[in-house]
Structure formats: structure tokens, C-alpha cells
C-alpha positions in Angstrom: 89.8 133.7 97.5 86.8 135.7 98.2 87.2 139.3 99.6 87.0 139.9 103.3 83.9 142.1 102.6 82.1 139.1 101.0 83.1 137.0 104.0 81.7 139.6 106.4 78.4 139.7 104.8 77.6 136.5 106.4 77.6 138.4 109.8 75.0 141.2 108.6 71.5 141.7 109.6 71.3 140.1 113.1 68.1 140.6 115.1 70.2 141.1 118.2 73.3 143.0 117.0 76.9 141.9 118.0 80.1 143.6 117.4 80.6 141.4 114.4 77.2 142.2 112.8 77.6 146.0 113.6 81.0 146.0 111.7 79.4 144.0 108.9 76.5 146.3 108.6 78.8 149.4 108.7 80.9 147.8 106.0 77.9 147.3 103.9 76.8 151.0 104.1 80.4 152.5 103.9 80.8 153.3 100.1 84.5 153.8 100.2 85.4 150.6 102.1 87.8 148.5 100.0 85.2 145.8 99.2 87.3 143.8 96.8 90.3 143.5 99.0 91.8 140.4 100.6 94.7 142.4 102.1 94.9 142.6 105.8 97.1 145.8 105.7 94.8 147.6 103.3 91.6 146.8 105.3 93.3 147.4 108.7 94.6 150.8 107.5 91.2 151.8 106.3 89.6 150.9 109.6 92.3 152.8 111.6 91.3 155.9 109.7 87.5 155.3 109.6 86.8 153.2 112.7 83.0 152.9 113.0 83.0 152.2 116.8 85.2 151.7 119.8 86.8 148.2 119.6 86.2 147.7 115.9 89.9 147.0 115.2 89.9 144.2 117.7 86.8 142.8 116.2 88.4 143.0 112.8 91.5 141.2 114.0 89.4 138.4 115.5 87.3 138.0 112.4 90.4 138.2 110.1 91.8 135.1 111.9 88.5 133.3 111.1 88.5 134.5 107.5 92.0 133.3 106.9 91.3 129.8 108.3 88.1 129.6 106.2 89.7 130.2 102.9 
């Protein structure tokens, strides 16, 4: 199973930013993000303490569902 971070990199670098691409771009630049994790709890807890923008946890939850179904 690939990491959530690896999945999120498919959302990076949009010309017209979306919430999904903003989260992916932030994850790319956040050196302490758990990049090798596939654990919902670990990533969710990290985002709770280091939320990059208002609503990012909702974006994460939505993308997590897509991530799980793609693996």
C-alpha cells in the first residue's frame, strides 16, 4: 500500500488551486509531515496540531475516503 502522502502528490501543482491541491502543496513543503504513513489516526492527529488552513481536516477526511477506495 502506498502512503497517503504519495497519493496526495497526484493533487499537487494545480494552475487553479483547489483545497485538495493546497493541502497537497502544503504536505510537500511540510518537512515534519508523516510522509511514509498509511495510518488515518497518525495523519489526522498531525493535521489537528498543524492545520495549514481552515477546513483542511474536512478536505483530509474526504480525500482519505478516496485514498482507501483506490488501494
